[in-house]
C-alpha positions in Angstrom: -86.0 85.8 -79.6 -86.7 83.7 -82.7 -84.5 80.7 -83.6 -84.0 80.3 -87.3 -85.2 76.9 -88.6 -86.7 75.9 -85.2 -89.7 74.4 -86.9 -87.5 72.1 -89.0 -85.5 71.0 -85.9 -88.8 70.0 -84.2 -89.9 68.2 -87.4 -86.6 66.4 -87.5 -86.7 65.4 -83.9 -90.3 64.1 -84.2 -89.2 62.1 -87.3 -86.3 60.7 -85.4 -88.5 59.7 -82.5 -90.8 57.9 -85.0 -88.0 56.0 -86.5 -86.6 55.0 -83.1 -90.1 53.9 -82.0 -90.5 51.8 -85.1 -87.1 50.1 -84.7 -87.8 49.5 -81.1 -91.1 47.6 -81.9 -89.5 45.5 -84.5 -86.5 44.5 -82.3 -88.7 42.5 -79.9 -90.2 40.3 -82.7 -86.7 39.7 -84.2 -85.1 38.9 -80.9 -88.0 36.8 -79.4 -86.6 33.4 -80.3 -83.4 34.1 -78.3 -85.3 35.7 -75.5 -87.8 32.8 -75.3 -85.0 30.2 -75.2 -83.2 32.1 -72.4 -86.4 32.6 -70.3 -88.2 29.3 -71.0 -85.6 26.7 -72.0 -87.9 23.7 -71.1 -90.8 24.9 -73.3 -91.2 24.0 -77.0 -91.5 26.4 -79.8 -95.3 26.2 -79.8 -95.3 27.4 -76.2 -93.0 30.3 -77.1 -95.3 31.2 -79.9 -98.3 31.3 -77.4 -96.3 33.6 -75.1 -95.2 35.9 -77.9 -98.8 36.1 -79.2 -100.1 37.0 -75.7 -97.4 39.7 -75.2 -98.1 41.1 -78.7 -101.9 41.2 -78.1 -101.5 42.9 -74.7 -99.2 45.5 -76.2 -101.5 46.2 -79.1 -104.6 46.6 -76.9 -102.7 48.8 -74.5 -101.2 50.9 -77.3 -104.6 51.4 -78.9 -106.2 52.3 -75.5 -103.4 54.7 -74.8 -103.9 56.3 -78.2 -107.6 56.8 -77.6 -107.1 58.1 -74.1 -104.3 60.5 -75.0 -106.2 61.7 -78.1 -108.9 63.0 -75.8 -106.3 64.4 -73.4 -104.6 66.3 -76.2 -108.0 67.7 -77.3 -108.7 68.8 -73.8 -105.4 70.3 -72.7 -103.6 71.1 -75.9 -100.8 69.5 -77.9 -97.8 70.9 -76.0 -99.0 69.9 -72.5 -100.4 66.7 -73.9 -97.0 65.6 -75.3 -95.3 66.5 -72.0 -97.8 64.4 -70.1 -97.7 61.5 -72.5 -93.9 61.4 -72.5 -94.0 61.5 -68.7 -96.4 58.6 -68.5 -94.4 56.6 -71.1 -91.2 57.2 -69.1 -92.8 56.1 -65.9 -94.1 52.9 -67.6 -90.6 52.2 -69.0 -89.2 52.6 -65.5 -91.6 50.0 -64.1 -90.0 47.4 -66.4 -87.2 47.0 -63.8 -89.7 45.4 -61.5 -90.6 42.6 -64.0 -89.7 39.0 -63.2 -86.1 38.0 -63.4 -84.7 34.7 -64.5 -81.8 33.8 -62.2 
C-alpha cells in the first residue's frame, strides 16, 4: 500500500524537527541570565559567564563527537536504523537530565 505524498510528510517532519532543535539550542543562551541568577545567586556576572562558557564548550564538543560517531554508525547500519538508534540514544540522554543537581 502506497501513501500519497508520504515523502513530503517525511520532509516536513524532518524540517519541523530541525526548527525545534534550533529553537531549543537558542533558548538556553537567551534564558541563561535568569537561570544563573536562580542557581548561583551569590556569584557575580563574570562567574556566570565562565559557567555558561563551560556548559557551551562541553555541549559543542559532545555534539561534534556524536555527529562523527553517528555518521560512522549510519554508514555501517543504514539511515533508517541509524536514525532509530540515534533518537533512542538522544532520548535516554534527555531522560538522564532528571538526575542532575537540584537547587533546593
